[in-house]
C-alpha positions in Angstrom: 0.0 0.0 0.0 1.5 3.4 -0.9 2.2 5.9 1.8 4.0 9.1 2.4 6.7 9.9 5.0 5.6 11.8 8.1 7.5 15.0 7.7 7.8 15.7 11.4 7.7 13.2 14.3 8.8 13.6 17.8 9.2 11.3 20.7 9.8 13.8 23.4 11.6 12.4 26.4 10.1 8.9 26.6 6.6 9.9 25.6 5.1 9.7 22.1 4.2 13.1 20.6 3.6 13.3 16.9 2.5 16.4 15.0 2.0 17.4 11.3 0.1 14.2 10.7 -1.5 13.3 7.3 -5.2 14.3 7.0 -7.5 11.6 8.3 -5.1 10.1 10.8 -7.0 8.6 13.7 -4.3 6.5 15.4 -0.5 6.5 15.6 1.3 3.2 16.2 5.0 3.1 17.3 6.7 -0.3 16.6 10.0 -1.6 17.9 12.1 -4.1 16.0 11.2 -6.7 18.6 7.5 -6.5 17.5 6.3 -4.5 20.5 3.9 -1.8 19.7 2.4 1.3 21.4 -0.7 3.2 20.3 -1.4 6.9 20.6 -4.8 8.5 19.8 -5.0 11.7 17.8 -6.6 14.7 19.5 -6.7 18.1 17.6 -4.2 16.8 15.0 -1.5 15.7 17.6 -0.9 12.2 18.8 0.1 11.7 22.4 0.7 8.3 23.9 2.6 6.3 26.5 6.3 6.1 27.3 8.4 4.0 24.9 11.9 2.6 25.5 15.0 3.8 23.8 15.7 2.5 20.3 14.8 3.0 16.7 11.1 2.8 16.1 8.7 2.9 13.2 6.1 5.6 13.7 2.9 4.9 11.6 -0.1 7.0 10.9 -3.4 5.0 10.4 -6.8 6.1 9.3 -10.0 5.0 10.9 -10.5 2.5 8.0 -7.2 0.8 8.7 -5.2 2.5 5.9 -1.5 3.3 6.4 -1.2 7.0 5.6 2.4 7.7 6.6 5.5 6.3 8.2 8.6 7.7 10.0 11.6 6.1 11.6 12.7 7.8 14.8 15.6 7.2 17.1 14.6 7.5 20.7 17.5 8.0 23.1 18.9 10.5 25.6 21.7 11.3 23.1 21.6 11.2 19.3 25.1 9.7 19.6 24.1 6.6 21.6 23.3 4.7 18.4 23.9 7.2 15.6 22.8 7.0 11.9 25.8 8.7 10.3 25.8 10.4 6.9 28.2 12.9 5.2 27.9 16.3 3.5 30.6 17.9 1.3 28.7 20.4 -0.9 29.0 23.9 0.5 30.5 26.0 -2.3 27.4 28.2 -2.8 23.7 28.2 -1.9 22.7 25.0 0.1 21.6 22.2 -2.2 18.2 21.0 -1.1 18.9 17.6 -2.6 21.6 17.2 0.1 19.3 17.9 3.0 16.5 15.8 1.5 18.7 12.8 1.1 20.2 13.1 4.6 16.8 13.3 6.1 15.4 10.5 4.0 18.3 8.3 5.3 17.1 9.3 8.8 20.6 10.6 9.7 21.1 11.7 13.3 24.7 12.7 12.8 26.1 14.3 9.7 29.8 14.7 9.2 30.8 17.8 7.1 34.0 17.1 5.3 36.9 19.5 4.5 35.1 22.7 5.3 38.1 24.6 6.8 40.5 26.9 5.0 43.6 25.7 6.8 44.0 22.8 9.2 45.6 24.7 12.0 43.9 28.1 11.8 40.2 29.1 12.0 38.3 30.7 9.1 37.9 34.0 11.0 35.3 36.3 9.4 36.1 35.5 5.8 33.0 35.0 3.6 34.7 32.6 1.2 37.9 30.6 1.1 39.5 27.6 -0.5 39.8 24.3 1.5 43.3 22.7 1.8 42.8 20.9 -1.6 41.6 24.1 -3.4 37.8 23.6 -3.3 35.8 26.8 -2.9 33.8 27.2 0.3 31.1 29.8 0.9 30.4 30.8 4.5 26.8 31.4 3.7 26.4 28.0 2.0 28.1 26.3 4.9 26.2 27.9 7.7 22.9 27.4 5.9 23.6 23.7 5.4 24.6 23.4 9.1 21.4 25.1 10.1 19.3 22.9 7.8 20.9 19.7 9.3 20.2 20.9 12.8 16.6 21.9 11.8 15.6 18.4 11.0 17.0 17.1 14.3 20.5 15.9 13.3 23.9 16.8 14.7 26.1 18.9 12.4 29.6 17.3 13.0 32.7 19.1 11.8 35.4 17.0 10.2 38.3 17.9 12.4 41.7 16.3 12.0 43.5 15.7 15.4 47.1 16.1 14.2 47.1 18.1 11.0 49.3 21.2 10.8 49.8 23.2 7.6 53.5 23.3 6.5 53.9 27.1 6.9 52.4 27.1 10.4 54.5 24.1 11.3 57.6 26.0 10.6 56.7 28.3 13.4 55.9 25.5 15.9 58.5 22.7 15.3 58.4 21.7 18.9 54.7 20.7 18.5 55.5 18.1 15.7 56.1 14.3 15.7 59.4 13.2 14.2 60.8 10.1 12.5 63.9 8.2 13.5 65.9 10.1 10.8 64.9 13.4 12.3 62.4 14.4 9.6 58.9 15.5 10.6 56.1 13.0 10.2 53.8 14.0 7.3 51.0 13.1 5.1 52.7 13.5 1.7 53.3 17.2 1.1 49.8 18.2 2.2 50.3 18.5 6.0 52.6 17.7 8.9 51.6 15.7 11.9 51.4 17.1 15.4 52.0 15.3 18.7 48.3 14.9 19.9 49.5 15.0 23.6 51.3 18.3 23.2 49.5 20.7 25.6 50.3 23.8 23.5 48.9 22.1 20.3 45.8 21.0 22.2 45.2 24.6 23.4 45.7 26.0 19.9 43.4 23.4 18.4 40.6 24.0 20.9 40.8 27.8 20.5 40.6 27.6 16.7 38.2 24.8 16.1 36.1 25.9 19.1 35.8 29.4 17.6 34.9 28.0 14.2 32.2 25.8 15.7 30.7 28.6 17.6 30.7 31.0 14.6 29.4 28.5 12.1 27.0 26.5 14.2 28.6 23.1 14.5 27.5 21.0 17.5 29.9 18.1 17.1 33.4 17.1 16.0 34.7 14.1 14.1 38.2 13.7 15.4 40.1 12.3 12.5 43.4 10.3 12.6 45.4 8.6 9.8 46.2 5.2 11.3 49.9 6.3 11.5 52.4 7.0 12.8 52.2 4.1 15.2 55.3 5.3 16.9 56.9 8.8 17.0 59.5 11.0 18.5 59.2 14.5 19.9 61.4 17.4 18.9 64.1 16.2 21.4 64.2 12.7 20.0 62.2 11.2 22.9 59.6 8.5 22.3 56.0 9.7 22.3 53.2 7.5 23.7 50.6 8.0 20.9 47.8 6.2 22.5 48.2 8.2 25.7 48.4 11.3 23.6 45.2 10.5 21.7 43.4 9.9 25.0 44.7 13.2 26.4 43.5 15.0 23.3 40.0 13.5 23.4 39.7 14.3 27.1 40.8 17.9 26.4 38.1 18.3 23.7 35.4 16.8 25.9 36.3 19.0 28.8 36.2 22.1 26.5 33.1 21.1 24.6 31.0 19.0 27.1 27.8 19.1 25.0 29.2 18.4 21.5 28.8 15.0 19.9 32.3 13.5 19.4 33.7 10.6 17.4 37.3 9.5 17.2 38.7 7.6 14.2 40.3 4.4 15.2 41.7 3.6 11.7 41.6 -0.1 11.2 41.0 -0.4 15.0 44.1 1.5 16.0 44.6 2.1 18.9 43.0 -1.2 19.8 40.7 -1.2 22.8 40.7 2.6 22.8 38.0 4.2 25.0 35.3 5.9 22.9 34.6 9.6 23.7 32.4 9.9 26.7 28.7 10.7 26.0 27.6 12.3 23.9 30.0 10.4 21.6 30.4 7.2 19.7 33.1 4.7 18.5 34.1 5.2 14.8 36.3 2.9 12.8 37.6 3.5 9.3 38.0 0.2 7.4 41.1 -0.5 5.4 43.0 -3.5 4.0 43.9 -6.1 5.2 40.3 -5.9 6.4 39.1 -6.6 2.8 36.3 -9.1 3.4 33.0 -8.9 5.2 34.1 -11.7 7.6 36.9 -9.4 8.8 34.4 -6.8 10.2 33.5 -8.8 13.3 37.1 -9.1 14.4 37.7 -5.4 13.6 34.8 -4.3 15.8 36.0 -6.6 18.6 39.6 -5.3 18.5 38.5 -1.7 18.4 36.3 -1.9 21.5 38.5 -4.4 23.5 36.7 -5.0 26.8 34.7 -1.8 26.5 31.0 -1.9 25.9 29.6 -1.0 22.5 29.0 2.7 22.1 27.3 3.5 18.8 30.0 1.6 16.9 30.1 3.0 13.3 32.2 1.6 10.4 33.3 4.0 7.7 33.5 1.9 4.6 34.4 3.0 1.1 33.4 0.3 -1.4 35.5 0.8 -4.6 33.1 -1.3 -6.7 31.5 1.0 -9.2 33.5 -0.3 -12.2 32.0 -3.7 -11.7 28.5 -2.8 -13.1 25.8 -0.7 -11.4 23.6 -3.6 -10.1 26.6 -5.6 -8.8 28.1 -2.5 -7.2 24.8 -1.4 -5.5 24.2 -5.0 -4.3 27.6 -4.9 -2.6 26.9 -1.6 -0.9 23.5 -2.6 0.5 24.8 -6.0 1.6 27.6 -4.3 3.4 25.2 -2.2 5.4 23.1 -5.3 6.1 26.1 -7.3 7.4 27.2 -4.4 9.6 23.7 -4.2 11.0 23.6 -7.8 12.1 27.0 -7.4 13.6 25.6 -4.7 15.8 27.2 -1.7 14.1 26.2 1.2 11.9 27.9 2.4 8.7 29.0 5.6 7.2 28.6 5.2 3.4 25.7 7.5 2.3 25.4 11.2 2.2 25.6 14.5 0.3 23.1 14.5 -2.7 22.1 10.8 -3.3 25.8 9.9 -2.8 27.7 6.9 -1.6 31.4 6.8 -0.7 33.8 5.0 -2.8 37.1 6.3 -1.4 38.2 8.3 1.7 38.3 11.7 -0.1 34.6 12.4 0.4 34.1 14.9 -2.4 35.0 12.1 -4.9 31.9 10.0 -4.2 29.5 8.1 -6.4 26.1 9.6 -7.2 23.2 7.2 -7.4 21.1 7.1 -10.5 17.6 6.2 -11.6 15.9 3.9 -9.1 19.1 3.3 -7.1 18.2 5.9 -4.4 14.8 4.3 -3.9 16.4 0.9 -3.5 19.0 2.2 -1.0 16.3 3.9 1.1 14.2 0.7 1.2 17.1 -1.4 2.5 18.2 1.4 4.8 14.7 1.7 6.3 14.7 -2.1 6.8 18.1 -2.1 8.5 17.1 0.7 10.8 13.8 -1.0 11.8 15.7 -4.2 12.6 19.0 -2.9 14.1 17.9 -2.9 17.8 17.5 -6.7 17.6 21.3 -7.0 17.1 22.6 -4.5 19.6 20.5 -5.5 22.6 21.3 -9.1 23.4 23.9 -11.9 23.5 25.4 -13.1 20.2 25.1 -16.9 20.3 25.9 -17.5 16.6 29.0 -19.5 17.0 27.3 -22.2 19.0 23.8 -21.9 17.5 24.7 -22.2 13.8 26.2 -25.5 12.7 26.7 -27.0 16.2 25.1 -30.4 16.5 23.8 -29.4 19.9 22.5 -26.0 18.9 18.9 -24.8 19.5 18.7 -23.0 16.1 18.8 -24.8 12.8 19.0 -23.1 9.4 18.7 -25.2 6.3 18.4 -24.9 2.6 20.0 -26.5 -0.5 23.4 -24.7 0.0 25.9 -23.8 2.6 25.1 -21.9 5.8 27.8 -19.9 7.5 28.1 -18.2 10.9 30.3 -15.5 9.3 29.7 -13.4 6.2 31.5 -15.6 3.7 31.0 -15.6 -0.1 28.9 -18.3 -1.8 27.0 -19.0 1.4 23.9 -18.1 3.4 25.1 -15.9 6.3 23.1 -16.5 9.5 23.4 -14.7 12.8 21.6 -15.4 16.1 21.2 -12.8 18.9 19.2 -13.6 22.0 17.6 -10.9 24.1 15.5 -11.2 27.3 12.3 -12.1 25.5 13.3 -12.3 21.8 15.6 -14.3 19.6 16.6 -12.7 16.3 17.8 -14.9 13.5 19.1 -13.1 10.4 19.7 -14.6 6.9 21.7 -12.7 4.3 22.2 -14.3 0.9 25.9 -14.0 -0.1 25.9 -16.8 -2.6 26.3 -14.2 -5.4 29.7 -13.1 -4.0 32.8 -15.1 -5.1 35.2 -13.2 -2.8 33.0 -12.4 0.2 34.4 -8.8 0.0 33.0 -5.3 0.2 35.7 -4.5 -2.4 34.1 -6.5 -5.2 30.8 -6.5 -7.0 28.2 -9.0 -6.0 25.9 -10.9 -8.4 22.4 -11.9 -7.5 22.2 -14.8 -5.0 20.6 -18.2 -5.5 18.8 -18.7 -2.2 15.1 -18.4 -2.6 13.9 -19.9 0.7 15.4 -21.4 3.9 13.9 -23.1 6.9 14.6 -21.9 10.4 13.7 -24.0 13.4 14.3 -23.3 17.1 14.1 -25.3 20.2 12.4 -23.3 23.0 10.9 -24.0 26.4 7.1 -23.5 26.6 6.6 -23.1 22.9 3.0 -21.9 23.4 4.4 -18.7 24.8 6.4 -17.9 21.7 5.4 -16.5 18.3 7.4 -16.4 15.1 7.6 -13.4 12.7 9.5 -13.2 9.4 10.4 -9.8 7.8 
């Protein structure tokens, strides 16, 4: 049945409040991924109902005749960073592009990373009305501030891309004692673009906070993505003494949090480095950029585990750049949506989508792929499904490795081909997560992938149906649903 999106929905505190409902709405139903539902009756055009738990819920508007008139997906939590839906924006050369805001909102983004907006890495933009970013792209202050305002207006966090250690070469000449050095005495650098600062250097931290803080206050940002490069893994200070980089990163994150207590922070653990690093305290989330040798989908579980160490999950988000668009449009798009599906059942979110119907293909965000034809509609359908289901895989115990394929397991998945407890190519990937009163079993058809990799195109799979059976106590108290 066709329906339209609810343009505005709110779940204030823990209580349902939904306004701007479609004409004829009699009842609003809020559904959790577990199947629980809450009803709110409409009075004078506004639905108000009971308290609902934290999570991502579908908010549905129904007519008196039982017709679905509109639907929204809303994340309910005390912080938008607890379990973020992350997107990116990189178009701010002129007037704000409404396609960017429409796409980000359609994706239900709660955090939007704005990439490479600054004029120089180590200095604020001041009062300039336009400037060039470090790679020469034009930036308009008016376009940037209007985009930030538009993102915040639909309820998302506007998060400034903010490299932790980047110093422009000319500025570095004046502050050589702030830099990290190699064993041969040369400064650590990222090619000839920038030099790398010691993140634990107090003078650098103060300078960074003054400049990025001033820019955030002037432009309207309410969050920072603290970017790192995955290297150097070891470094020396200006006196040739070893620098503890993990301690330096931790000191830097604490300094930012202390200075900006209400801003949403993420810190880039590139390929899980530093391993077991504490995510920024709330409001903040864990963020991991994925690089080789983590080439295959089956590597993502270990990467997530190493990144968090013994710490609890905190909005874990994988930044993934599928370089697949030369393998054919359908095969490429299939790889992208499967990658999000796999991350979802592993209990993580992804950063892949953003800007104007864009999807990342490499770490320089302005060079992204633009979706065509019906591709945005397909992405939104699968994104909507992933968000509706994601709470099932974050709130519970993962029992996959003794429930799938074990002769004593309580869950059985069968079809004509192979079933795998990890996302391997040429197999049906199955995951089991047990909550207090729900058991979620996911099936993802990866039979069309020869390599099992997010770096390769994926053909259509061959699995058309599979049987799932489960051994439970008191079966009369259980009900089964398939989505």
